[in-house]
All heavy atoms as TSV, in Angstrom:
chain	resi	resn	atom	element	x	y	z
A	1	MET	N	N	38.992	207.234	55.268
A	1	MET	CA	C	38.765	208.371	54.408
A	1	MET	C	C	39.715	208.278	53.226
A	1	MET	O	O	40.900	207.962	53.402
A	1	MET	CB	C	39.000	209.633	55.218
A	1	MET	CG	C	38.974	210.910	54.402
A	1	MET	SD	S	39.134	212.398	55.373
A	1	MET	CE	C	40.885	212.453	55.616
A	2	ASN	N	N	39.228	208.532	52.046
A	2	ASN	CA	C	40.052	208.461	50.848
A	2	ASN	C	C	40.449	209.871	50.404
A	2	ASN	O	O	39.620	210.766	50.321
A	2	ASN	CB	C	39.267	207.788	49.692
A	2	ASN	CG	C	39.049	206.343	49.974
A	2	ASN	OD1	O	39.971	205.617	50.321
A	2	ASN	ND2	N	37.823	205.895	49.818
A	3	ILE	N	N	41.763	210.026	50.145
A	3	ILE	CA	C	42.311	211.266	49.616
A	3	ILE	C	C	43.295	210.869	48.519
A	3	ILE	O	O	43.663	209.706	48.379
A	3	ILE	CB	C	43.013	212.137	50.684
A	3	ILE	CG1	C	44.195	211.364	51.278
A	3	ILE	CG2	C	42.041	212.567	51.757
A	3	ILE	CD1	C	45.096	212.235	52.140
A	4	THR	N	N	43.720	211.868	47.760
A	4	THR	CA	C	44.730	211.638	46.727
A	4	THR	C	C	45.961	212.461	47.073
A	4	THR	O	O	45.828	213.668	47.385
A	4	THR	CB	C	44.201	212.049	45.348
A	4	THR	OG1	O	43.004	211.330	45.082
A	4	THR	CG2	C	45.214	211.783	44.263
A	5	ILE	N	N	47.144	211.854	47.070
A	5	ILE	CA	C	48.396	212.557	47.281
A	5	ILE	C	C	49.257	212.329	46.058
A	5	ILE	O	O	49.588	211.182	45.731
A	5	ILE	CB	C	49.134	212.117	48.549
A	5	ILE	CG1	C	48.305	212.383	49.780
A	5	ILE	CG2	C	50.491	212.836	48.654
A	5	ILE	CD1	C	48.989	212.075	51.091
A	6	ASN	N	N	49.601	213.422	45.385
A	6	ASN	CA	C	50.420	213.360	44.170
A	6	ASN	C	C	49.889	212.320	43.189
A	6	ASN	O	O	50.641	211.565	42.602
A	6	ASN	CB	C	51.879	213.069	44.518
A	6	ASN	CG	C	52.555	214.233	45.214
A	6	ASN	OD1	O	51.982	215.300	45.356
A	6	ASN	ND2	N	53.777	214.026	45.658
A	7	GLY	N	N	48.578	212.302	43.049
A	7	GLY	CA	C	47.943	211.401	42.094
A	7	GLY	C	C	47.714	209.984	42.585
A	7	GLY	O	O	47.159	209.158	41.884
A	8	GLU	N	N	48.151	209.675	43.806
A	8	GLU	CA	C	48.038	208.331	44.374
A	8	GLU	C	C	46.874	208.295	45.359
A	8	GLU	O	O	46.865	209.058	46.338
A	8	GLU	CB	C	49.335	207.958	45.075
A	8	GLU	CG	C	49.360	206.586	45.689
A	8	GLU	CD	C	50.682	206.308	46.375
A	8	GLU	OE1	O	51.716	206.874	45.983
A	8	GLU	OE2	O	50.666	205.484	47.317
A	9	LEU	N	N	45.906	207.419	45.136
A	9	LEU	CA	C	44.749	207.290	46.028
A	9	LEU	C	C	45.187	206.612	47.307
A	9	LEU	O	O	45.811	205.532	47.280
A	9	LEU	CB	C	43.644	206.502	45.351
A	9	LEU	CG	C	42.337	206.394	46.123
A	9	LEU	CD1	C	41.725	207.756	46.361
A	9	LEU	CD2	C	41.358	205.485	45.415
A	10	LEU	N	N	44.892	207.227	48.452
A	10	LEU	CA	C	45.251	206.674	49.752
A	10	LEU	C	C	44.018	206.639	50.644
A	10	LEU	O	O	43.197	207.527	50.612
A	10	LEU	CB	C	46.312	207.513	50.455
A	10	LEU	CG	C	47.708	207.521	49.879
A	10	LEU	CD1	C	48.603	208.436	50.728
A	10	LEU	CD2	C	48.302	206.125	49.882
A	11	ASN	N	N	43.949	205.594	51.469
A	11	ASN	CA	C	42.935	205.504	52.504
A	11	ASN	C	C	43.636	205.812	53.804
A	11	ASN	O	O	44.588	205.129	54.193
A	11	ASN	CB	C	42.305	204.129	52.549
A	11	ASN	CG	C	41.173	204.081	53.552
A	11	ASN	OD1	O	41.402	204.064	54.746
A	11	ASN	ND2	N	39.952	204.058	53.048
A	12	VAL	N	N	43.225	206.898	54.472
A	12	VAL	CA	C	43.897	207.332	55.698
A	12	VAL	C	C	42.902	207.354	56.846
A	12	VAL	O	O	41.712	207.539	56.662
A	12	VAL	CB	C	44.531	208.728	55.524
A	12	VAL	CG1	C	45.653	208.694	54.506
A	12	VAL	CG2	C	43.502	209.758	55.115
A	13	ASN	N	N	43.423	207.144	58.063
A	13	ASN	CA	C	42.585	207.154	59.249
A	13	ASN	C	C	42.503	208.531	59.878
A	13	ASN	O	O	41.543	208.831	60.585
A	13	ASN	CB	C	43.129	206.168	60.280
A	13	ASN	CG	C	43.022	204.736	59.805
A	13	ASN	OD1	O	42.076	204.380	59.121
A	13	ASN	ND2	N	44.013	203.922	60.132
A	14	SER	N	N	43.524	209.351	59.648
A	14	SER	CA	C	43.589	210.664	60.255
A	14	SER	C	C	43.126	211.738	59.280
A	14	SER	O	O	43.379	211.647	58.075
A	14	SER	CB	C	45.024	210.965	60.701
A	14	SER	OG	O	45.123	212.272	61.199
A	15	LYS	N	N	42.515	212.783	59.819
A	15	LYS	CA	C	42.121	213.931	58.999
A	15	LYS	C	C	43.145	215.053	59.115
A	15	LYS	O	O	43.052	216.063	58.430
A	15	LYS	CB	C	40.755	214.462	59.421
A	15	LYS	CG	C	39.629	213.527	59.044
A	15	LYS	CD	C	38.288	214.184	59.321
A	15	LYS	CE	C	37.159	213.355	58.747
A	15	LYS	NZ	N	35.925	214.109	58.639
A	16	ALA	N	N	44.130	214.898	60.024
A	16	ALA	CA	C	45.145	215.920	60.245
A	16	ALA	C	C	46.169	215.902	59.133
A	16	ALA	O	O	46.828	214.871	58.895
A	16	ALA	CB	C	45.822	215.712	61.590
A	17	LEU	N	N	46.328	217.043	58.455
A	17	LEU	CA	C	47.263	217.132	57.335
A	17	LEU	C	C	48.659	216.718	57.762
A	17	LEU	O	O	49.325	215.935	57.064
A	17	LEU	CB	C	47.290	218.547	56.760
A	17	LEU	CG	C	48.315	218.807	55.678
A	17	LEU	CD1	C	48.051	217.937	54.434
A	17	LEU	CD2	C	48.334	220.278	55.293
A	18	VAL	N	N	49.148	217.213	58.892
A	18	VAL	CA	C	50.498	216.916	59.327
A	18	VAL	C	C	50.712	215.419	59.519
A	18	VAL	O	O	51.774	214.872	59.177
A	18	VAL	CB	C	50.888	217.744	60.588
A	18	VAL	CG1	C	50.149	217.278	61.812
A	18	VAL	CG2	C	52.369	217.734	60.808
A	19	GLU	N	N	49.746	214.709	60.062
A	19	GLU	CA	C	49.864	213.260	60.268
A	19	GLU	C	C	49.874	212.528	58.921
A	19	GLU	O	O	50.622	211.552	58.748
A	19	GLU	CB	C	48.727	212.759	61.148
A	19	GLU	CG	C	48.840	213.206	62.589
A	19	GLU	CD	C	47.705	212.706	63.443
A	19	GLU	OE1	O	47.065	211.701	63.105
A	19	GLU	OE2	O	47.463	213.356	64.501
A	20	VAL	N	N	49.040	212.941	58.006
A	20	VAL	CA	C	48.998	212.316	56.680
A	20	VAL	C	C	50.331	212.531	55.953
A	20	VAL	O	O	50.863	211.603	55.334
A	20	VAL	CB	C	47.817	212.858	55.857
A	20	VAL	CG1	C	47.886	212.388	54.423
A	20	VAL	CG2	C	46.498	212.429	56.495
A	21	LEU	N	N	50.900	213.735	56.057
A	21	LEU	CA	C	52.196	213.990	55.426
A	21	LEU	C	C	53.285	213.121	56.021
A	21	LEU	O	O	54.130	212.581	55.290
A	21	LEU	CB	C	52.558	215.482	55.577
A	21	LEU	CG	C	51.686	216.470	54.824
A	21	LEU	CD1	C	52.071	217.897	55.180
A	21	LEU	CD2	C	51.788	216.235	53.325
A	22	GLN	N	N	53.262	212.926	57.334
A	22	GLN	CA	C	54.253	212.060	57.969
A	22	GLN	C	C	54.076	210.618	57.496
A	22	GLN	O	O	55.062	209.946	57.201
A	22	GLN	CB	C	54.114	212.141	59.496
A	22	GLN	CG	C	54.591	213.459	60.051
A	22	GLN	CD	C	54.287	213.616	61.525
A	22	GLN	OE1	O	53.539	212.862	62.126
A	22	GLN	NE2	N	54.869	214.651	62.138
A	23	ARG	N	N	52.857	210.158	57.422
A	23	ARG	CA	C	52.588	208.778	56.957
A	23	ARG	C	C	53.065	208.600	55.517
A	23	ARG	O	O	53.562	207.539	55.150
A	23	ARG	CB	C	51.105	208.464	57.064
A	23	ARG	CG	C	50.800	207.082	56.550
A	23	ARG	CD	C	49.335	206.737	56.662
A	23	ARG	NE	N	49.124	205.461	55.979
A	23	ARG	CZ	C	48.142	205.230	55.132
A	23	ARG	NH1	N	47.270	206.141	54.869
A	23	ARG	NH2	N	48.029	204.067	54.540
A	24	PHE	N	N	52.888	209.631	54.726
A	24	PHE	CA	C	53.290	209.569	53.302
A	24	PHE	C	C	54.806	209.622	53.161
A	24	PHE	O	O	55.339	209.274	52.121
A	24	PHE	CB	C	52.624	210.697	52.537
A	24	PHE	CG	C	52.761	210.571	51.025
A	24	PHE	CD1	C	52.039	209.611	50.335
A	24	PHE	CD2	C	53.599	211.397	50.329
A	24	PHE	CE1	C	52.161	209.490	48.963
A	24	PHE	CE2	C	53.730	211.299	48.945
A	24	PHE	CZ	C	53.008	210.332	48.270
A	25	GLY	N	N	55.511	210.033	54.214
A	25	GLY	CA	C	56.973	210.075	54.168
A	25	GLY	C	C	57.539	211.404	53.699
A	25	GLY	O	O	58.681	211.462	53.222
A	26	ALA	N	N	56.788	212.468	53.848
A	26	ALA	CA	C	57.266	213.796	53.434
A	26	ALA	C	C	58.478	214.190	54.271
A	26	ALA	O	O	58.501	214.040	55.487
A	26	ALA	CB	C	56.152	214.804	53.635
A	27	VAL	N	N	59.516	214.668	53.571
A	27	VAL	CA	C	60.739	215.113	54.215
A	27	VAL	C	C	60.979	216.578	53.830
A	27	VAL	O	O	60.994	216.906	52.644
A	27	VAL	CB	C	61.933	214.239	53.782
A	27	VAL	CG1	C	63.231	214.738	54.419
A	27	VAL	CG2	C	61.700	212.790	54.122
A	28	ALA	N	N	61.164	217.417	54.844
A	28	ALA	CA	C	61.391	218.859	54.588
A	28	ALA	C	C	62.681	219.054	53.793
A	28	ALA	O	O	63.610	218.258	53.903
A	28	ALA	CB	C	61.471	219.596	55.914
A	29	PRO	N	N	62.746	220.062	52.962
A	29	PRO	CA	C	61.722	221.097	52.725
A	29	PRO	C	C	60.722	220.631	51.672
A	29	PRO	O	O	61.052	219.905	50.738
A	29	PRO	CB	C	62.559	222.282	52.215
A	29	PRO	CG	C	63.683	221.642	51.473
A	29	PRO	CD	C	63.977	220.374	52.239
A	30	PHE	N	N	59.499	221.088	51.843
A	30	PHE	CA	C	58.454	220.809	50.864
A	30	PHE	C	C	57.344	221.843	50.975
A	30	PHE	O	O	57.230	222.529	51.987
A	30	PHE	CB	C	57.864	219.392	51.030
A	30	PHE	CG	C	57.282	219.135	52.398
A	30	PHE	CD1	C	55.990	219.548	52.695
A	30	PHE	CD2	C	58.029	218.467	53.366
A	30	PHE	CE1	C	55.459	219.293	53.958
A	30	PHE	CE2	C	57.489	218.216	54.608
A	30	PHE	CZ	C	56.207	218.627	54.914
A	31	ALA	N	N	56.547	221.945	49.960
A	31	ALA	CA	C	55.356	222.802	49.945
A	31	ALA	C	C	54.143	221.897	49.742
A	31	ALA	O	O	54.259	220.838	49.132
A	31	ALA	CB	C	55.448	223.849	48.835
A	32	VAL	N	N	53.005	222.335	50.222
A	32	VAL	CA	C	51.786	221.529	50.130
A	32	VAL	C	C	50.643	222.386	49.601
A	32	VAL	O	O	50.455	223.536	49.998
A	32	VAL	CB	C	51.382	220.983	51.526
A	32	VAL	CG1	C	50.075	220.214	51.450
A	32	VAL	CG2	C	52.471	220.104	52.099
A	33	ALA	N	N	49.894	221.790	48.680
A	33	ALA	CA	C	48.662	222.399	48.201
A	33	ALA	C	C	47.530	221.375	48.375
A	33	ALA	O	O	47.726	220.189	48.132
A	33	ALA	CB	C	48.763	222.784	46.735
A	34	VAL	N	N	46.396	221.843	48.835
A	34	VAL	CA	C	45.215	220.988	48.982
A	34	VAL	C	C	44.147	221.559	48.063
A	34	VAL	O	O	43.785	222.742	48.180
A	34	VAL	CB	C	44.702	220.937	50.445
A	34	VAL	CG1	C	43.444	220.101	50.532
A	34	VAL	CG2	C	45.793	220.374	51.357
A	35	ASN	N	N	43.689	220.739	47.133
A	35	ASN	CA	C	42.680	221.170	46.147
A	35	ASN	C	C	43.130	222.432	45.421
A	35	ASN	O	O	42.336	223.327	45.162
A	35	ASN	CB	C	41.330	221.344	46.795
A	35	ASN	CG	C	40.833	220.058	47.427
A	35	ASN	OD1	O	41.056	218.968	46.925
A	35	ASN	ND2	N	40.159	220.186	48.569
A	36	GLY	N	N	44.435	222.497	45.134
A	36	GLY	CA	C	44.985	223.617	44.380
A	36	GLY	C	C	45.293	224.860	45.188
A	36	GLY	O	O	45.734	225.857	44.650
A	37	GLU	N	N	45.071	224.813	46.505
A	37	GLU	CA	C	45.305	225.973	47.364
A	37	GLU	C	C	46.535	225.723	48.233
A	37	GLU	O	O	46.586	224.730	49.000
A	37	GLU	CB	C	44.099	226.219	48.249
A	37	GLU	CG	C	44.269	227.427	49.161
A	37	GLU	CD	C	43.026	227.646	50.033
A	37	GLU	OE1	O	41.927	227.236	49.653
A	37	GLU	OE2	O	43.184	228.249	51.093
A	38	PHE	N	N	47.549	226.607	48.153
A	38	PHE	CA	C	48.748	226.503	48.959
A	38	PHE	C	C	48.409	226.565	50.445
A	38	PHE	O	O	47.635	227.416	50.878
A	38	PHE	CB	C	49.717	227.624	48.585
A	38	PHE	CG	C	50.913	227.723	49.504
A	38	PHE	CD1	C	51.919	226.771	49.473
A	38	PHE	CD2	C	51.016	228.777	50.398
A	38	PHE	CE1	C	53.011	226.867	50.320
A	38	PHE	CE2	C	52.116	228.887	51.248
A	38	PHE	CZ	C	53.108	227.909	51.196
A	39	ILE	N	N	48.994	225.652	51.207
A	39	ILE	CA	C	48.804	225.632	52.658
A	39	ILE	C	C	50.137	225.987	53.321
A	39	ILE	O	O	51.079	225.210	53.242
A	39	ILE	CB	C	48.327	224.250	53.167
A	39	ILE	CG1	C	47.102	223.759	52.389
A	39	ILE	CG2	C	48.057	224.295	54.673
A	39	ILE	CD1	C	45.882	224.659	52.485
A	40	PRO	N	N	50.242	227.165	53.937
A	40	PRO	CA	C	51.496	227.561	54.578
A	40	PRO	C	C	51.916	226.547	55.649
A	40	PRO	O	O	51.068	225.957	56.319
A	40	PRO	CB	C	51.190	228.910	55.217
A	40	PRO	CG	C	49.984	229.400	54.526
A	40	PRO	CD	C	49.209	228.196	54.105
A	41	GLN	N	N	53.217	226.388	55.817
A	41	GLN	CA	C	53.741	225.443	56.801
A	41	GLN	C	C	53.201	225.733	58.202
A	41	GLN	O	O	52.945	224.806	58.987
A	41	GLN	CB	C	55.258	225.452	56.808
A	41	GLN	CG	C	55.862	224.379	57.698
A	41	GLN	CD	C	57.376	224.325	57.604
A	41	GLN	OE1	O	57.987	225.081	56.871
A	41	GLN	NE2	N	57.960	223.428	58.349
A	42	SER	N	N	52.991	226.995	58.493
A	42	SER	CA	C	52.479	227.372	59.811
A	42	SER	C	C	51.078	226.830	60.067
A	42	SER	O	O	50.618	226.784	61.217
A	42	SER	CB	C	52.484	228.901	59.947
A	42	SER	OG	O	51.631	229.497	58.998
A	43	GLN	N	N	50.368	226.417	59.010
A	43	GLN	CA	C	49.005	225.883	59.158
A	43	GLN	C	C	48.926	224.366	59.039
A	43	GLN	O	O	47.849	223.791	59.229
A	43	GLN	CB	C	48.087	226.526	58.119
A	43	GLN	CG	C	47.900	228.001	58.301
A	43	GLN	CD	C	46.994	228.628	57.245
A	43	GLN	OE1	O	46.310	227.912	56.504
A	43	GLN	NE2	N	47.033	229.939	57.136
A	44	HIS	N	N	50.035	223.700	58.747
A	44	HIS	CA	C	50.007	222.246	58.533
A	44	HIS	C	C	49.434	221.509	59.751
A	44	HIS	O	O	48.645	220.575	59.600
A	44	HIS	CB	C	51.390	221.701	58.244
A	44	HIS	CG	C	51.915	222.065	56.886
A	44	HIS	ND1	N	53.075	221.576	56.389
A	44	HIS	CD2	C	51.398	222.862	55.921
A	44	HIS	CE1	C	53.277	222.063	55.166
A	44	HIS	NE2	N	52.271	222.848	54.871
A	45	SER	N	N	49.842	221.909	60.962
A	45	SER	CA	C	49.429	221.166	62.158
A	45	SER	C	C	47.951	221.389	62.497
A	45	SER	O	O	47.352	220.588	63.205
A	45	SER	CB	C	50.293	221.530	63.348
A	45	SER	OG	O	50.204	222.901	63.640
A	46	ASN	N	N	47.335	222.453	61.983
A	46	ASN	CA	C	45.935	222.746	62.274
A	46	ASN	C	C	44.990	222.435	61.119
A	46	ASN	O	O	43.776	222.472	61.298
A	46	ASN	CB	C	45.775	224.238	62.622
A	46	ASN	CG	C	46.518	224.615	63.863
A	46	ASN	OD1	O	46.618	223.825	64.808
A	46	ASN	ND2	N	47.071	225.801	63.880
A	47	TYR	N	N	45.544	222.091	59.941
A	47	TYR	CA	C	44.721	221.890	58.762
A	47	TYR	C	C	44.037	220.518	58.796
A	47	TYR	O	O	44.667	219.514	59.054
A	47	TYR	CB	C	45.552	222.024	57.495
A	47	TYR	CG	C	44.676	222.159	56.247
A	47	TYR	CD1	C	44.310	223.411	55.790
A	47	TYR	CD2	C	44.236	221.057	55.575
A	47	TYR	CE1	C	43.517	223.548	54.683
A	47	TYR	CE2	C	43.432	221.161	54.442
A	47	TYR	CZ	C	43.061	222.411	54.005
A	47	TYR	OH	O	42.271	222.550	52.907
A	48	VAL	N	N	42.733	220.509	58.560
A	48	VAL	CA	C	41.935	219.263	58.564
A	48	VAL	C	C	41.542	218.927	57.146
A	48	VAL	O	O	40.956	219.735	56.428
A	48	VAL	CB	C	40.671	219.441	59.452
A	48	VAL	CG1	C	39.815	218.188	59.406
A	48	VAL	CG2	C	41.078	219.766	60.895
A	49	LEU	N	N	41.860	217.692	56.746
A	49	LEU	CA	C	41.503	217.208	55.429
A	49	LEU	C	C	40.076	216.674	55.415
A	49	LEU	O	O	39.554	216.261	56.441
A	49	LEU	CB	C	42.465	216.086	54.993
A	49	LEU	CG	C	43.910	216.519	54.801
A	49	LEU	CD1	C	44.820	215.284	54.705
A	49	LEU	CD2	C	44.035	217.369	53.546
A	50	ASN	N	N	39.493	216.646	54.224
A	50	ASN	CA	C	38.138	216.101	54.027
A	50	ASN	C	C	38.172	214.972	53.010
A	50	ASN	O	O	39.079	214.897	52.180
A	50	ASN	CB	C	37.211	217.213	53.552
A	50	ASN	CG	C	37.019	218.302	54.560
A	50	ASN	OD1	O	36.555	218.044	55.677
A	50	ASN	ND2	N	37.393	219.515	54.207
A	51	GLU	N	N	37.187	214.128	53.062
A	51	GLU	CA	C	37.026	213.027	52.100
A	51	GLU	C	C	37.146	213.557	50.684
A	51	GLU	O	O	36.546	214.586	50.320
A	51	GLU	CB	C	35.648	212.375	52.300
A	51	GLU	CG	C	35.323	211.302	51.288
A	51	GLU	CD	C	36.060	209.984	51.519
A	51	GLU	OE1	O	36.386	209.688	52.688
A	51	GLU	OE2	O	36.291	209.264	50.544
A	52	GLY	N	N	38.007	212.920	49.890
A	52	GLY	CA	C	38.138	213.277	48.479
A	52	GLY	C	C	39.119	214.393	48.189
A	52	GLY	O	O	39.307	214.739	47.014
A	53	ASP	N	N	39.748	214.965	49.223
A	53	ASP	CA	C	40.719	216.044	48.990
A	53	ASP	C	C	41.883	215.534	48.123
A	53	ASP	O	O	42.251	214.376	48.181
A	53	ASP	CB	C	41.284	216.581	50.302
A	53	ASP	CG	C	40.376	217.616	50.948
A	53	ASP	OD1	O	39.405	218.068	50.309
A	53	ASP	OD2	O	40.655	217.987	52.115
A	54	SER	N	N	42.422	216.463	47.370
A	54	SER	CA	C	43.596	216.205	46.522
A	54	SER	C	C	44.767	216.992	47.073
A	54	SER	O	O	44.717	218.240	47.130
A	54	SER	CB	C	43.314	216.605	45.084
A	54	SER	OG	O	44.461	216.398	44.292
A	55	VAL	N	N	45.810	216.296	47.506
A	55	VAL	CA	C	46.997	216.919	48.111
A	55	VAL	C	C	48.149	216.790	47.152
A	55	VAL	O	O	48.400	215.719	46.618
A	55	VAL	CB	C	47.339	216.224	49.458
A	55	VAL	CG1	C	48.581	216.834	50.077
A	55	VAL	CG2	C	46.168	216.271	50.422
A	56	GLU	N	N	48.824	217.906	46.915
A	56	GLU	CA	C	50.036	217.907	46.104
A	56	GLU	C	C	51.217	218.263	47.007
A	56	GLU	O	O	51.199	219.280	47.695
A	56	GLU	CB	C	49.947	218.915	44.959
A	56	GLU	CG	C	48.920	218.549	43.915
A	56	GLU	CD	C	49.232	217.269	43.168
A	56	GLU	OE1	O	50.446	217.017	42.918
A	56	GLU	OE2	O	48.308	216.521	42.845
A	57	LEU	N	N	52.208	217.403	47.034
A	57	LEU	CA	C	53.386	217.599	47.839
A	57	LEU	C	C	54.524	217.908	46.881
A	57	LEU	O	O	54.838	217.086	46.007
A	57	LEU	CB	C	53.675	216.316	48.637
A	57	LEU	CG	C	54.869	216.280	49.536
A	57	LEU	CD1	C	54.739	217.323	50.617
A	57	LEU	CD2	C	55.001	214.902	50.152
A	58	LEU	N	N	55.124	219.080	47.027
A	58	LEU	CA	C	56.164	219.545	46.100
A	58	LEU	C	C	57.466	219.754	46.824
A	58	LEU	O	O	57.507	220.448	47.853
A	58	LEU	CB	C	55.720	220.864	45.453
A	58	LEU	CG	C	54.342	220.825	44.808
A	58	LEU	CD1	C	53.826	222.212	44.559
A	58	LEU	CD2	C	54.398	220.021	43.523
A	59	SER	N	N	58.550	219.165	46.284
A	59	SER	CA	C	59.882	219.333	46.844
A	59	SER	C	C	60.730	220.110	45.876
A	59	SER	O	O	60.595	219.951	44.649
A	59	SER	CB	C	60.533	217.959	47.093
A	59	SER	OG	O	59.771	217.244	48.032
A	60	PRO	N	N	61.635	220.972	46.395
A	60	PRO	CA	C	62.505	221.740	45.497
A	60	PRO	C	C	63.474	220.816	44.738
A	60	PRO	O	O	63.869	219.780	45.261
A	60	PRO	CB	C	63.240	222.683	46.427
A	60	PRO	CG	C	63.158	222.052	47.761
A	60	PRO	CD	C	61.902	221.241	47.781
A	61	ILE	N	N	63.827	221.239	43.556
A	61	ILE	CA	C	64.763	220.489	42.715
A	61	ILE	C	C	65.944	221.395	42.402
A	61	ILE	O	O	65.752	222.531	41.982
A	61	ILE	CB	C	64.093	220.023	41.412
A	61	ILE	CG1	C	62.909	219.116	41.712
A	61	ILE	CG2	C	65.103	219.319	40.501
A	61	ILE	CD1	C	62.094	218.755	40.490
A	62	GLN	N	N	67.144	220.874	42.599
A	62	GLN	CA	C	68.334	221.652	42.269
A	62	GLN	C	C	68.631	221.507	40.778
A	62	GLN	O	O	68.354	220.480	40.180
A	62	GLN	CB	C	69.529	221.165	43.076
A	62	GLN	CG	C	69.431	221.491	44.544
A	62	GLN	CD	C	70.688	221.149	45.286
A	62	GLN	OE1	O	71.620	220.591	44.738
A	62	GLN	NE2	N	70.703	221.466	46.575
A	63	GLY	N	N	69.192	222.515	40.242
A	63	GLY	CA	C	69.537	222.468	38.825
A	63	GLY	C	C	70.033	223.821	38.369
A	63	GLY	O	O	70.171	224.761	39.156
A	64	GLY	N	N	70.268	223.898	37.109
A	64	GLY	CA	C	70.752	225.191	36.676
A	64	GLY	C	C	70.766	225.355	35.206
A	64	GLY	O	O	70.317	224.744	34.355
């Protein structure tokens, strides 16, 4: 299945969001949006991705 994560096209075997994030190397803390919709962390383990989904992985940045 092909999805896009942060603009990078990936072919993944799993449809489980949490597994795809682990494969991509996501390190907490982070926020996730799929097709522009925020996915709460409490739903990561139950969220199922579909062919062509666009995932944005956002990490906080320190600054001032």
